[in-house]
N, C-alpha and C positions, 0 to 999 in steps of 0.2 A: 425454519428455512435458514440456510447458511447465507451470510452476507459478506461480500467483498467490496471494499471501498478503494477506488483507484484515484489517486491525486497526481495529476500530471498536466502540464500545459500543452503537451503534444497530443493532438487528436489521434495520431496513429498508435501511440503507446496506449492510450485509453481503449482504443478499439481492439488492440491485441489482447489486453487484459480481459476485456469483455468476452472476446471469442474463446479465451482460455478457460473461463470459469462459468459464464452464464448458462444456466440450465433450469429445468423444472424445480430443482432443489436449491439453487444458488441464485441470489439476486446480486447484481452488480450496480453500485452507486458510483457516479462520476463527479469529480470536482476538478476545476481547472487551475486552482491556486491553493496555497496553504491555508488561507483564511477559510475558504469554502470547505476544505477538507476537515479542519478542526470543528467547524459548525456541524458538519454531517456526521462526524464520528460519534458524538454523544448519543443522539436520538436513534441512530441506526445500529449501534452496538456491533460493529463489524467483527467478524471472526478473523479476517485477513485484510491488511491494508497494504496496497502496492503504491509506492510513492516515488516521485522524482526528487532529486536533491536541490535543483536550481529552479525554484518557483517564485512567483510574485508574492508579496506581502509577508508571509511567514515561510521560511524555507530551511533546508538543511537540518542540522542538529537541533535547532530550536523547534522545528516542526515535529521531529521524532519525539523530543521530550514532551511537547504539548499533547501529542497523540497518546503517549504512555499514560497521561493523566486522564484524557477524555475517553479513552478506550483501553483500559489497563490489561484486559485479557486478550487483546488482538495480537495477532502475529504481524509484525511489520517487516515488509520486504522492500528494500530500497533499490531503485533502478538508477544506475549511474553509468557514466561513460568510462569510469575507472573500475577495474576489477577489485581493488581494495579501497575501501572508503572508511578509514578508521574513525572519523568524526561521527559517522552514522552509527557504527557499532558501539562506540563509547556512550552515545546518547541513548542507546537502548534498542536499536534495530536488531532484528533476529537474523537477517540475511541481506546480502547485497548481490544483485545480478547485473550484468553489463548489458548495455544497449547494443544491438537491437533486442527488444524483448522477445524471448522465445516461449511460446505457450507451454511446450513440454517441460521446460525448465521450471517455469512458475508453478505448474501443477505438481511437479515432483517435490518442490520445496515447501509449498503450502501444506501445513499439517491438517489432517481432518479434524472436524469439530469433535470435541470430547463430550461424552454424555454427562448431563448434569446430575 
């Protein structure tokens, strides 16, 4: 089963990501801050991580770097109010999308799980 981890303090953003991905073949895990996201990343081994940049506890580029360690094969998509987020990309994010979150955009960016 494919796993998507969404880390955002915005309930509406988490709901949009859930609606975009959740299905019989995809599980969506939610975290409301960076610390919860890092704790969830390891055991759930997400295929895709959708995260905000301005979160409590661990945030921004530090969170991206931590997620790269906790879930090295995950695709990290940053949701930001800015179209260009160089700190996220330099830290290892795969893509940046702007708010409000668009389900179609997220699904088109998220790469399918590769066969093992």
